[in-house]
N, C-alpha and C positions, 0 to 999 in steps of 0.2 A: 504494500500500500504506500509506503513511504518512498519507494523507488520511483513510481510513476509521477508522484508530485514533484520530487527532486528533478527529474528529467524535464518535466514541463516547465519548471521554474527556470532551468538553465536555458531552454529553448526560448522562453519569453525574454530573458535577459539578452540573449544574442540578437534576437529580432529587434528589440528596442535599441540596442547599440547600433546595429546597422541602419536602423531608421533615423538615428540621430547623426549619422555621418554623411556628409555630402562629398561629391567627387569633383576634382579638377583634372581635366584631360590636358596633356601637354603634347604639342606637335613634335614630330621627330627631330626638329631642329633645336629643341630646347631640352636640356638635361636638368631635372630637379635634383639638387645636391643636398639640400637641408631645409627643414622646417623648424624655425627657431633654433633650439639647441640640438635637435634630433637630426643626426646624419641619415641620409637615405642611401641604402646600399643597393647598387646595381652592379651588374657584371658585364663583361665584354659582349656576351651573347644574349643577355637578358636585361634590357633597359626598363626603366620605370616610365610608363606612359600616363598612369593615373595615380593620384594621391587622394586618399579619403581623409577628410578633416571634419571634426565636429564644428557646428556653427561658432563663429568667433572671429577675431582678428589675428592674423599671423604675419610673420616675416618669412619669406621664402628666398632661398639662395639658389640661383639658376645659372646656367651657362649656355650660351648660344654656340652651336657648331653646325656647319653646313658644308655640303660637298658640291663643288661646281666643276663641270667639265670645261677644260680650256680648249681642248681640241679632241680629235678622235682618240688619241692615245694618252692624253694627260688629264689630270684633274687636280683640283686644289681644295684643301680643307680650310675654311675660314672659321675662326673661333673668337669668341669674346673672352675677356677675363670674367671670372665669376662676379655676379652682382646680386643685389637684394631687391625685392619688391614687397610692398605691404599689400595684403589682400584681406578683404572682409568676406566671410562666408556666411550666407543666410540659410536658415533652415528651409528644407524642401527644394533647394536649388542645386543643380549640377552646373559646372562651369567648364569653359575651354579657354586656354590661353591663346590669344590670337595676335598676329603681327602681319606686316606687309613684307612678304619675302622679296628680296632683291632679285633682279633679273640676271645679274652677272656677278662674278667674284669681286670686281672693283667696287660695285655698290654694296656688296655684302660686307666688305672690309670697313666701309664707312658706317654701316649699320652696327657692326661689331664694336666699334669705338664708343657708340652711344645707343645701345639697344632701346627700342620703344615697343612696349608690349601692352596689351589690354586684356581684361578679363571679361568674357562674354557669358552670360547666363544662358543655359539651354532654353530654346524656344523664345529667345529675345533677339530683337534686331539691333539693339544698342550694346556696344562694347565699351566698358569703362576703362580709360587709360590708367595705367599704374605708374606710380612714382618709382623711378629706378635709382637705387643708391649703389654707387661703386663699392666693391669689396674693400678698397683701400681707405674709404672714409669711415669704416667701422673698425675701431682700434682692436677689439678682441676677435672680430670675425664671428662672434657668437652673440647676436643681439638678444636682448630680453624680449620675450613675446609680450605683446601689448595685453593679451588676454591669456590667462593661464588655463584655458580649456584644453584638455589633452587632445592630441592629434590621434586620429584613427589609424589603422594599419595602412601601409602603402601597398599597392597592388601591382606586382610586376606584370609587364605585358608579355605577349608572345615573343620568342626570340627574334632578333634581327636576322633578316635573310642577307648574309654577306654576298657581295659581288664576287663572282668566281675569279680567282687570281690567274687569269689566262692572258697571255700576250696576244696581240692581234688588233685589228681595227675595232675601235670602240670599247676595248676592254683594258683595264689597268693592268700593269705588270705586278708580279709577286712582290717586289720591293715596295712599290707604291701602296699596295694593299696592307703590307706589314706596317708601313709607316702610318697609314690611316687608322688601323686598329690600335696601334701603339698610342696614338694621340687620344683615342677614345677611352683607353684603360685608366683606371685609378692607380695611385702609387702602389697600393697593396697588390693589385693584379699584375703590375709590371714586375714587382719584386718576385711574386710567385712564378711568373713566366721565366724570369732569368734563372731562378733556382732550378726549374724543370729543364731548361736548356743545358745548364751545367752538368746535370746528371745524365 
């Protein structure tokens, strides 16, 4: 008798928790790195596309990274330094981070110097511009969250489909792909990779 009551209580708690968490979807050009003090863990082949947060105000640390083809045989990765944005999450709303993607690598480099992003609620035509704070302006790089509402779990997306490292027209070479993936990796992933190569 006690077991079914306990199970139903746990299920009700989980449902109420997920009902109180809203979702922010990030386009592939943006990597969410941190929510307040909480680091977001992603890997080389499994990036985070969505982050669930309880209603409240948060500071998110992001990084812009985009791949542009220069020619048939070459490409260029354009990246920004990490930066912070303030977001306010309302109950019952899911969001998408939106931006105007540059048409070429030159324009992307200008964008990377001063990223401009907005937060758009699902089923809304209006996107709210977000204030961007460069990482260098925050002394500790770990801002205090404006609201201490705990963040919900982050949800990793499906694995990235890597471009086949094949030479030939339209395909990057193996060294170019290694360089691309190295740039996407975290310090811990790079260290683990170097250890694996040594063995």
